[in-house]
N, C-alpha and C positions, 0 to 999 in steps of 0.2 A: 623702189617696185613694193615695199612692204606698203600693200592695202587689202589687208584682209581685214575681215571681221572684227578680230580677239583686241579688246580694246583690254591693255596688259595692268592699268592701273585700277582692275574692277578686283576686287576680295575672292579671292578661286571659291568660297564655299556661294558664291553670288556666279557661277560661273555654268552655264550648260555643257551638259556632257557633249554635244557639238565642239566646244569653246576648249573644253577642257583636251581633247584627239587634237585640234587642231594646234595647241600647244606643244600637243607632242612632236608633233609634224614640224611644227620649228625647233623646237628643243636640239632635233636630230639634224635640222638643217639642210648638209650639201652633202652627196656621195657620188661617185659615179657621176653618173648625167644625171640626177637626182637635185632638182632644186627647188628647197621648201615652199619659199617666199612667192616665184614663179606659180608650180602650181596650184597654194591659194589664190593667189590674185586669180589666176584665171577662175578656178572655183566659182568665185565671187562677182567676176565678170560675167561669168554666165550662169547665175544662180538661180535661173527658168529651168535648168535641166536636170538637178537632181532634190534628192529629199535627204540624203545624208549620205558621211563619208568618213571612211576607218583607215588608218593604215598602220597596218601590225604585219607579224612573221604572215609567211604563204600557210594559206589554211590548204590540206590535205581534203579532198574526198573520198580515197582511201575507206572504206568500211571497217576494216583491220586496222587504220590507223584515223580514226575517227578524232582522235580528242591528241592528235598530234602538234596542231597548230595550237591549238589551247595551252597544251603544255610548253612548248616553246617559249609561248606570251609568259608562262608563268615564271619561267627559269629566267630571262630574259629582263625583267621588272626590277630583279633584285641588284643588275649588274651591270646593263647595257642596254636599250632600249632595240631589239634587233627586227627594225620596221622597215622592207622594201617590195611591200605590197598594199596598194592602193586600193580600196573597194568605195565605190560610188553606187547607191542605189540610185538607177533612172527614175525622173521623174513618171517616164513615158515611153515607150516602145518608138516613140520617133523623138526623141533623146536622146538613143543609143549613137547613130552615127556622128552628130555632131560630139560628142564625149569619146569616140573612136578617134577622133583626128584631132582631139586634145593630146593624147598620145605621143601622136608625131611631133607635136608642137613640143612634148614636157621630154624626146627623145629617150622614151621606154624601151626596154628589152623585149616586153611582150605586153599585147593588147588581148584579151579574152573577153567574150561578151556571155552571161549568165542569162538563156533567155526565160522567161513566164515558167515556161513547163519545169527548168533546173530549178528557177531559184524559187519556186513553190516549192518542191521536193525539198530543197534543204533548207529552205525555211519553214517547213512545216503548215505551208498557208492555202486555202482555197477558197476562192479565186486566188490561181497566181496569181503573187505583185508581180510589178516592174520589175525590166530588168537591171540585172548588177554589169556594170562595167568593172574590170580588174585589171589592172596596170602593174606591173613589176621591170622593179631596176635592179639589176644585176651588181 
């Protein structure tokens, strides 16, 4: 099922940021019900639904702990990439429902949608960018 767009023969210096993030997902492989190859296959089969994606640790929104996700990422990079949360930036509002449906196919433990208002607050951009769909596997 390895139908992702990542060319494994491509020199790392020529890879885009998105390709490097995809490689990290493939390195993570499978855990619990997460299947990196299946998720990447489905994402690229539905390329019209998203702008970008990133898989990493769950990022906490609480203002008191706003750097929690970043610091967990820094900790994890040196020994084990703790990635259990996938963030997909939707192309538009109409793309959210099909992206949420993919979460059912992927057997996520939780799917959450950050609407335009919330996404704008978190990205610090106005007018607010399109929604972000967040998938989490325990």
